[in-house]
Structure formats: C-alpha cells, structure tokens
C-alpha positions as CSV (number, residue, x, y, z in Angstrom):
1,M,-0.6,-5.6,-7.4
2,P,0.1,-9.1,-8.9
3,L,-1.2,-12.0,-6.9
4,S,0.9,-15.1,-6.3
5,Q,-0.5,-18.7,-6.4
6,N,0.0,-18.8,-2.6
7,D,-2.0,-15.6,-2.2
8,I,-4.9,-17.2,-3.9
9,R,-4.4,-20.6,-2.1
10,T,-4.6,-18.7,1.2
11,L,-7.6,-16.7,0.1
12,V,-9.4,-19.9,-1.0
13,L,-8.7,-21.5,2.4
14,I,-10.0,-18.4,4.3
15,T,-13.1,-18.2,2.0
16,G,-14.0,-21.9,2.1
17,S,-13.5,-22.5,5.8
18,K,-16.5,-23.0,8.0
19,E,-14.6,-21.6,11.0
20,P,-12.3,-18.5,11.1
21,M,-8.7,-19.5,10.1
22,N,-5.6,-18.6,12.1
23,P,-1.9,-18.4,11.0
24,R,-1.2,-21.8,12.5
25,T,-4.0,-23.7,10.6
26,L,-3.1,-21.8,7.4
27,Q,0.5,-22.9,7.8
28,A,-0.5,-26.5,8.2
29,E,-2.8,-26.4,5.2
30,L,-0.4,-24.6,2.9
31,G,2.7,-26.4,4.1
32,L,4.7,-23.2,4.2
33,R,7.0,-21.6,6.8
34,R,5.4,-19.4,9.4
35,E,7.2,-16.3,8.1
36,T,5.9,-16.9,4.6
37,V,2.3,-17.4,5.8
38,S,2.6,-14.1,7.8
39,R,3.7,-12.2,4.7
40,L,0.8,-13.7,2.7
41,I,-1.8,-12.6,5.3
42,T,-0.3,-9.2,5.4
43,H,-0.5,-8.8,1.6
44,L,-4.1,-10.0,1.5
45,V,-5.0,-7.5,4.3
46,E,-3.2,-4.6,2.5
47,I,-5.1,-5.2,-0.7
48,G,-8.5,-5.5,1.0
49,L,-9.2,-9.2,0.7
50,A,-8.7,-10.3,4.3
51,E,-8.6,-8.9,7.7
52,R,-7.2,-9.8,11.1
53,R,-9.5,-10.3,14.1
54,G,-7.3,-10.9,17.0
55,R,-5.6,-14.2,16.3
56,E,-8.0,-15.1,13.5
57,V,-7.9,-14.3,9.8
58,V,-11.2,-13.8,8.0
59,L,-12.5,-12.6,4.6
60,A,-12.6,-8.8,4.6
61,G,-16.0,-6.9,4.3
62,T,-14.8,-5.1,1.1
63,S,-16.4,-5.2,-2.3
64,P,-13.5,-7.2,-3.9
65,A,-13.6,-9.8,-1.0
66,E,-17.4,-10.2,-1.5
67,A,-16.8,-10.6,-5.3
68,F,-14.2,-13.3,-4.6
69,K,-16.6,-15.1,-2.4
70,R,-19.1,-15.3,-5.2
71,L,-16.4,-16.4,-7.6
72,Y,-15.3,-19.1,-5.2
73,F,-18.7,-20.6,-4.7
74,S,-19.5,-20.5,-8.4
75,H,-16.2,-22.1,-9.5
76,R,-14.7,-23.8,-6.4
77,A,-13.6,-26.8,-8.5
78,S,-11.6,-24.5,-10.8
79,P,-7.8,-23.8,-10.4
80,L,-8.3,-20.2,-9.2
81,H,-4.6,-20.1,-7.9
82,K,-3.5,-20.5,-11.6
83,I,-6.2,-18.4,-13.1
84,L,-5.5,-15.3,-11.0
85,S,-1.7,-15.5,-10.3
86,L,1.1,-13.3,-11.7
87,R,-0.1,-10.9,-14.4
88,R,-3.2,-12.8,-15.3
89,V,-5.4,-10.3,-13.4
90,E,-4.0,-7.5,-15.6
91,L,-4.9,-9.5,-18.7
92,L,-8.4,-10.4,-17.4
93,A,-9.0,-6.7,-16.8
94,R,-8.3,-5.9,-20.5
95,L,-10.3,-8.8,-22.0
96,D,-13.8,-7.9,-22.9
97,R,-16.4,-8.7,-25.6
98,T,-14.3,-7.1,-28.3
99,P,-12.1,-9.8,-30.0
100,R,-8.4,-8.9,-30.0
101,S,-5.3,-10.7,-31.2
102,L,-2.5,-12.0,-29.0
103,E,-0.3,-9.2,-30.3
104,A,-2.8,-6.5,-29.6
105,L,-3.3,-7.7,-26.0
106,A,0.5,-8.0,-25.5
107,M,0.9,-4.4,-26.7
108,E,-1.9,-3.1,-24.4
109,T,-0.7,-4.9,-21.3
110,G,3.1,-4.9,-21.8
111,I,3.0,-8.7,-21.1
112,P,5.6,-10.5,-23.3
113,S,4.1,-12.4,-26.2
114,D,5.3,-15.8,-25.1
115,T,3.9,-15.3,-21.6
116,M,0.7,-14.0,-23.1
117,Y,0.4,-17.2,-25.2
118,G,0.7,-19.3,-22.1
119,Y,-2.0,-17.2,-20.3
120,L,-4.5,-17.4,-23.2
121,K,-3.9,-21.1,-23.7
122,G,-4.7,-21.7,-20.0
123,F,-7.8,-19.5,-20.2
124,L,-9.0,-21.3,-23.3
125,W,-8.7,-24.7,-21.4
126,V,-11.1,-23.6,-18.7
127,G,-13.4,-21.6,-21.0
128,I,-12.5,-18.1,-19.7
129,V,-11.9,-16.8,-23.3
130,S,-13.5,-17.6,-26.6
131,R,-11.4,-17.8,-29.7
132,S,-12.4,-16.8,-33.2
133,R,-10.4,-16.4,-36.4
134,Q,-9.9,-13.4,-38.7
135,G,-7.8,-14.4,-41.7
136,K,-4.7,-16.0,-40.3
137,A,-5.0,-14.4,-36.9
138,Y,-6.7,-15.8,-33.8
139,L,-8.8,-13.3,-31.8
140,F,-9.7,-13.7,-28.1
141,S,-12.7,-12.3,-26.1
142,F,-13.9,-12.8,-22.6
143,N,-16.6,-15.4,-21.9
144,Y,-19.1,-13.5,-19.9
145,I,-21.7,-16.4,-20.1
146,V,-19.5,-18.8,-18.1
147,W,-17.3,-16.5,-16.0
148,P,-19.2,-13.4,-15.0
149,E,-18.1,-13.7,-11.4
150,L,-14.5,-13.7,-12.5
151,K,-14.9,-10.5,-14.4
152,D,-16.7,-8.9,-11.4
153,F,-13.9,-9.9,-9.1
154,V,-11.1,-8.5,-11.3
155,T,-13.0,-5.3,-11.9
156,S,-13.9,-4.8,-8.2
157,L,-10.3,-5.5,-7.1
158,Q,-8.8,-3.0,-9.5
159,E,-11.4,-0.3,-8.6
160,Y,-10.7,-0.9,-4.9
161,Q,-7.0,-0.5,-5.3
162,V,-7.4,2.7,-7.4
163,L,-9.8,4.3,-5.0
164,R,-7.4,3.7,-2.1
165,L,-5.0,6.1,-3.7
166,V,-7.3,9.1,-3.0
167,P,-6.3,11.0,0.2
168,R,-9.0,11.1,2.9
169,E,-9.4,14.9,2.8
170,A,-9.6,14.9,-1.0
171,L,-12.7,14.7,-3.3
172,L,-12.7,12.0,-5.9
173,I,-13.6,13.3,-9.4
174,K,-13.2,10.2,-11.4
175,S,-11.5,6.8,-11.3
176,Y,-10.0,5.3,-14.4
177,R,-8.7,1.8,-15.1
178,D,-5.4,2.4,-13.3
179,S,-5.5,5.9,-11.9
180,V,-7.6,8.5,-10.1
181,L,-8.5,12.1,-10.6
182,F,-9.2,14.2,-7.5
183,K,-9.1,17.7,-6.1
184,S,-8.1,19.0,-2.7
185,L,-8.0,22.3,-0.7
186,R,-4.6,21.1,0.6
187,P,-1.4,20.3,-1.3
188,Q,-0.9,16.6,-1.9
189,D,2.0,14.3,-2.8
190,A,0.6,13.7,-6.2
191,T,0.9,14.9,-9.8
192,F,-0.7,18.2,-10.8
193,T,-3.3,17.8,-13.6
194,S,-6.4,19.4,-15.0
195,F,-6.7,23.1,-14.3
196,S,-3.7,23.0,-11.9
197,A,-1.4,22.1,-14.8
198,Y,-2.8,24.7,-17.3
199,E,-0.1,27.2,-16.3
200,D,2.6,25.0,-17.9
201,Y,0.8,25.4,-21.3
202,G,0.0,29.1,-21.4
203,I,-3.2,29.4,-19.4
204,E,-2.6,30.8,-15.9
205,L,-5.5,30.4,-13.5
206,F,-5.8,31.3,-9.8
207,L,-7.9,28.6,-8.2
208,R,-8.7,27.7,-4.7
209,D,-8.7,23.9,-5.4
210,Y,-5.7,21.8,-6.4
211,Y,-6.3,19.1,-9.0
212,Y,-4.3,15.9,-8.9
213,T,-3.9,12.5,-10.3
214,L,-2.3,9.3,-8.8
215,P,-0.2,7.3,-9.1
216,K,2.4,9.9,-9.7
217,R,3.6,10.0,-13.3
218,E,4.5,12.3,-16.2
219,L,1.4,13.4,-18.1
220,S,0.9,14.4,-21.7
221,I,-1.0,17.5,-22.6
222,G,-3.8,15.3,-23.9
223,E,-4.2,13.6,-20.6
224,I,-4.2,17.0,-18.8
225,F,-6.9,18.2,-21.1
226,I,-9.1,15.1,-20.7
227,H,-8.7,15.5,-16.9
228,S,-9.9,19.1,-17.1
229,L,-12.9,18.1,-19.2
230,D,-13.8,15.5,-16.6
231,S,-13.3,18.1,-13.9
232,A,-15.4,20.8,-15.5
233,E,-18.5,21.4,-13.4
234,D,-19.8,24.8,-14.4
235,Y,-19.8,27.6,-17.1
236,R,-16.5,29.1,-15.8
237,Q,-14.6,25.9,-15.9
238,R,-15.9,25.0,-19.3
239,L,-14.6,28.4,-20.5
240,F,-11.2,27.4,-19.2
241,C,-11.4,24.2,-21.2
242,V,-12.2,26.0,-24.4
243,L,-9.4,28.5,-23.9
244,F,-6.9,25.7,-23.2
245,Y,-8.1,23.9,-26.3
246,L,-7.6,27.0,-28.4
247,K,-4.2,27.8,-27.0
248,N,-2.9,24.3,-27.7
249,R,-5.1,23.3,-30.6
250,D,-2.4,21.6,-32.7
251,E,-1.7,19.1,-29.9
252,L,-5.3,18.7,-29.0
253,K,-7.0,18.5,-32.4
254,D,-7.6,14.7,-32.0
255,A,-8.9,14.9,-28.5
256,R,-11.8,12.5,-27.9
257,H,-14.3,13.3,-25.1
258,P,-18.1,13.7,-25.0
259,M,-17.7,17.4,-24.3
260,M,-15.7,18.0,-27.5
261,K,-18.9,18.1,-29.6
262,N,-20.3,21.0,-27.6
263,I,-17.0,22.8,-27.5
264,R,-16.7,22.7,-31.3
265,A,-20.4,23.8,-31.5
266,V,-19.9,26.9,-29.4
267,L,-16.8,27.8,-31.4
268,R,-19.0,27.8,-34.5
269,G,-21.3,30.3,-32.8
270,E,-24.0,28.0,-31.5
271,H,-25.5,28.6,-28.1
272,I,-25.2,25.6,-25.8
273,K,-26.7,25.8,-22.3
274,G,-24.0,25.8,-19.6
275,Y,-21.2,26.7,-22.1
276,P,-19.6,30.1,-22.8
277,T,-20.8,32.2,-25.8
278,T,-18.5,33.2,-28.7
279,E,-18.4,36.7,-27.2
280,D,-17.3,35.4,-23.8
281,I,-14.6,33.3,-25.5
282,E,-13.3,36.2,-27.6
283,E,-13.1,38.5,-24.6
284,Q,-11.0,36.0,-22.5
285,A,-9.0,34.8,-25.5
286,E,-7.3,38.2,-25.8
287,L,-5.9,37.8,-22.3
288,Y,-4.0,34.7,-23.3
289,G,-2.8,35.8,-26.7
290,I,-5.3,33.7,-28.6
291,N,-6.2,35.3,-31.9
292,D,-8.1,32.6,-33.7
293,I,-11.2,31.0,-32.2
294,E,-12.4,29.2,-35.3
295,P,-13.2,25.5,-34.5
C-alpha cells in the first residue's frame, strides 16, 4: 500500500480545497496528464481516502481520511508528500517510544539500510523522530509531542486496510499490524489457521466454524497456536489449546501470550475458572496419544 508523492499531493489538494475538486481542476493543479490523475483518484478511492460524487472528488468519510484531515490542518506547511511517500508509512508504523537503531529498524521493515538512512535523516529534519545515543550507535524514537496526528493517520490507515480484508459474511476475531484473524461458517479464499489448522499437527477437531487469516501466507506452528489462543472463547476451546500445546510442546515451549500463564497453572494442577481441570486434560490427552501433561 505505498503512497506516491503524487498520491499525497492529490490528497492535500482535495483536503485543502474549499470547494469539491474534479479531475480537470486536479489536473491543472498537479500539472499531470489526465490518465495519470484518473489513476491517482482511483488509488485514493481504493484505499479509503477519497470518494467520487458524480464528477466531483471529495475526502472520504472513513477514519483514515478524517485522520489525514487532522494531520493536514495541524501541519499544512510541512512537506507531507515527502513524509508519507514510498515506504515511509511502513517505517512510521514501526516507530514508537522505544528507541531503536537504524539496523534494527531496517531488519524489522525489510527496508534497505541506505534507504532507511535517508528516511530517518528526513524525519529528523522535521522533528518526526528523536535521536539518542547508546555507545557508538544512534537510536531513533517517534516524537509523539510534535507529531501525534501523523501517528494517528498512519495507524488508522493501516488498520483500515487490514479490516477491509475480512469478508462481509465473516466475523472478525482480531486485527494485527498487517493481518486479520476471522471465522466463517462458509469456506473462504484464505489461509486456515487456529483450530482449523490443528489437524495438520496431530489434533483433529470437527468444528462448525472455519478459522482463517489474511493475507494468504504460510504460517508457522507458533502463529497457528497464537491465533487459537486469540480465538478461544470458552472452556472447550481452551481445552483444545492445552492439548495442542502438549502435543507440540517442543515447538511451542517459548510461546508468549497472556493465556500461557493460566495454561501452565492448570497443568500444575491449579484450578482456574474457565479452564479445564487436570482430570479433563488427562482424559482427552489419551485420545491424541499425549502421555505427559506436566507443564
């Protein structure tokens, strides 16, 4: 979902205009060919930042469009077309209050180090990031004091794009930074995960719902397990999670999730409301060839 400089220039014109814009006036202001302006408008409409009303083009009524409006009116003198273009949105989404080195940010985002250097240098110039030093390394963190509207826009834009992945007839379970977890009564063109992927790892279940994630991709067993923990709504599903953990303990021993504390507690024999007892776990464990239920 990278934005080009012309995308942002177009969005700025639409946002700052007192009257609704149309393709012809945008073409005159941007100095671009009609076909190029048409593609820019189409892209902004597709990502929820603009909408067509007859021959006019206006700011969309979506959360990211409203967030951009606040950003524009707070920093209209700033070069937003440079701040938000190319992969800078991806970097801005990763930056937070935790200081991190250029190398760490490059590794997290996959942005080449020389490109990352240019992005951070530009952000420093307009005060988007703060720089500190740790030994010989420079560390960078987001400047929430000066640029809270920028962070709000980037977060809103990414969340909006992720939520659009969920089919209309499906139920969203959780949205992550760049993916969604959902369930559906109908088969979907998506990647099986959570309880629907347990069968591939020795725990066969017969469920009414299908559990999916998008975008489509290959998942690790750890991701599948975390998705199931996020999906677990009742005692029965928490029992499934415990069994899956025991069946694949070597691969999941380092799993990090708030539920893991309670799972380890019930495996030690503690009684936790809403979780299966040791007796229940032992009874079901035999069905899946699990002999050791020690935490």
